[in-house]
N, C-alpha and C positions, 0 to 999 in steps of 0.2 A: 574345827569350824572355819569355813572359808568365807572371807569377806569379799564381796564383789564391789569393784570400784567402777563408778561411772566414768568412762574415758572422756566424755564430753565435758563433764563437770571438772575433771582435773585439768583439761586443756584450757577451759575458761578461767580457772584459778591461776594457772601459770601465766596466761596472757594478761590477766588483770593485775596480778602482783608485779610482773615484769614491766607492764606499762606505767603503773603508778610510780615505781621506783625510778624508771627511766625519766619520766616527766619531772620528778623532784630533783634528780641529779642534774638534768638539763637546766632547770630553774636555778640551781646553785651555781652552775658553770656560767650561765649567760646573763643572769640578773645582777646588776650592780647593787640593787637594794638588798638582795639576799647575802651577797658577799660581805657587806658591811653590817649585817644583822647582829644584834647584841648577843646572840647565842654563840657567836664565833669570835670572841675577842682573843687577841694574843696569838692566834694561829696564823701563820704567814699565808699571804695570798696564794702563792704558788702551791702550797700544801693543800689548800681547799680545792684549787683547780685540779690538781693531780688526783685527789680523791674523787671528785665529781666525774672526771673523764674516765677514770678506771671503773667507777660504778656504772657509767653509761656503757662502756665496752662489755662489762660483765653482764649487763642486762640484755644486750644484743645477743651474746652467747647463750644466755639463759632462754631466750625465745627461739633459738634454733634447736630443733629436736635432737640432732646428732651431738650438739655441744652443750646440752642442758646441764649435764653433770659438772662439766668444767665451769660453766657460767655460775652455777649455784655455789660451787666451792669458792670461786673468786668473790662472789657477792658476800659470802660469810666472812671471808678474809678482809674485805674492804670495810664491812660493818664493824668487825673487831678492831681494826685500826682506828676507825672514827670514834668508837666508844672509848678506846684507850686515850686518844687525844682529848676527848671531852673530860675524862676523869683527871688527866694530867693538869688540865686548866681549872679544875675544881668546879666544872659545870656538870651537874648531875641531871640536867633536863635533856636526857637522851631520848 
């Protein structure tokens, strides 16, 4: 059984997912209110910025067709590090 994938739908999903993640990462990197949000206590300021900037770079790569695989792998790695830091802090609102 062969499943046909609508290429336009996949492209729309890729751009929607990449755009939302990029906006949220930019909000974390540039918003002073988000940096001091109660969900991020105890994590050093520079670690949050490093994660946000790495996430934004990964999103840019994810949106470039030739670099999509690299960007998706980097995004998964960044998410894994963020989940790990949340769990270390005892914050399970991931």
